[in-house]
VMD Tcl script that draws the C-alpha trace (Angstrom):
set ca {
  {37.69 106.11 -33.23}
  {38.23 102.49 -32.30}
  {36.22 101.02 -29.50}
  {37.90 97.98 -27.98}
  {36.26 94.86 -26.64}
  {36.04 96.35 -23.15}
  {34.26 99.43 -24.54}
  {31.57 97.37 -26.29}
  {31.11 95.25 -23.16}
  {30.68 98.41 -21.07}
  {28.12 99.86 -23.49}
  {26.14 96.59 -23.57}
  {26.27 96.33 -19.78}
  {25.02 99.90 -19.35}
  {22.14 99.35 -21.77}
  {21.17 96.10 -20.05}
  {21.12 97.96 -16.69}
  {18.48 100.46 -17.88}
  {15.18 99.73 -16.14}
  {12.94 102.38 -17.73}
  {13.13 100.66 -21.09}
  {14.43 97.10 -21.04}
  {17.33 96.27 -23.30}
  {18.81 92.86 -23.87}
  {21.91 93.44 -25.90}
  {25.33 91.91 -26.35}
  {28.64 93.49 -27.16}
  {28.29 92.27 -30.76}
  {24.72 93.56 -31.21}
  {25.71 97.04 -29.97}
  {28.77 97.11 -32.24}
  {26.77 95.90 -35.26}
  {23.92 98.37 -34.69}
  {26.38 101.25 -34.29}
  {28.08 100.24 -37.56}
  {24.72 100.21 -39.37}
  {23.73 103.62 -37.95}
  {27.06 105.16 -39.02}
  {26.78 103.71 -42.54}
  {23.20 104.96 -42.98}
  {24.14 108.36 -41.56}
  {26.99 108.79 -44.02}
  {24.73 107.86 -46.95}
  {21.99 110.22 -45.77}
  {24.40 113.14 -45.34}
  {25.86 112.60 -48.83}
  {22.39 112.52 -50.39}
  {21.28 115.67 -48.55}
  {24.44 117.54 -49.53}
  {23.89 116.61 -53.18}
  {20.24 117.66 -53.03}
  {20.43 121.03 -51.33}
  {23.65 121.65 -49.46}
  {21.54 122.67 -46.44}
  {20.61 120.23 -43.70}
  {19.03 120.17 -40.27}
  {20.59 117.60 -37.97}
  {18.75 115.71 -35.26}
  {20.41 114.92 -31.94}
  {21.19 111.41 -33.23}
  {22.66 112.85 -36.44}
  {24.92 115.19 -34.44}
  {26.17 112.27 -32.31}
  {26.79 110.12 -35.40}
  {28.60 112.99 -37.09}
  {30.90 113.33 -34.06}
  {31.63 109.58 -34.15}
  {32.39 109.75 -37.89}
  {34.76 112.71 -37.36}
  {36.59 110.89 -34.56}
  {36.97 107.81 -36.76}
  {38.64 109.86 -39.47}
  {41.08 111.52 -37.04}
}
mol new
graphics top color blue
foreach p $ca { graphics top sphere $p radius 0.5 }
foreach p [lrange $ca 0 end-1] q [lrange $ca 1 end] { graphics top cylinder $p $q radius 0.2 }
display resetview
């Protein structure tokens, strides 16, 4: 899944609009953080599959797995 420039701007704008927890993010910081989360998720999943083959996924892990699947499609 490719997110264009407008998509990253929209995500950054939405995070900056949150008043419960203040965010100050840019399009680049959101894109970079998402890239890091996906990379770490893929490494973690590979290690868990090697170790046991059984895994419990958190809500974040499920979301990252969906993103990874969409990227591959």
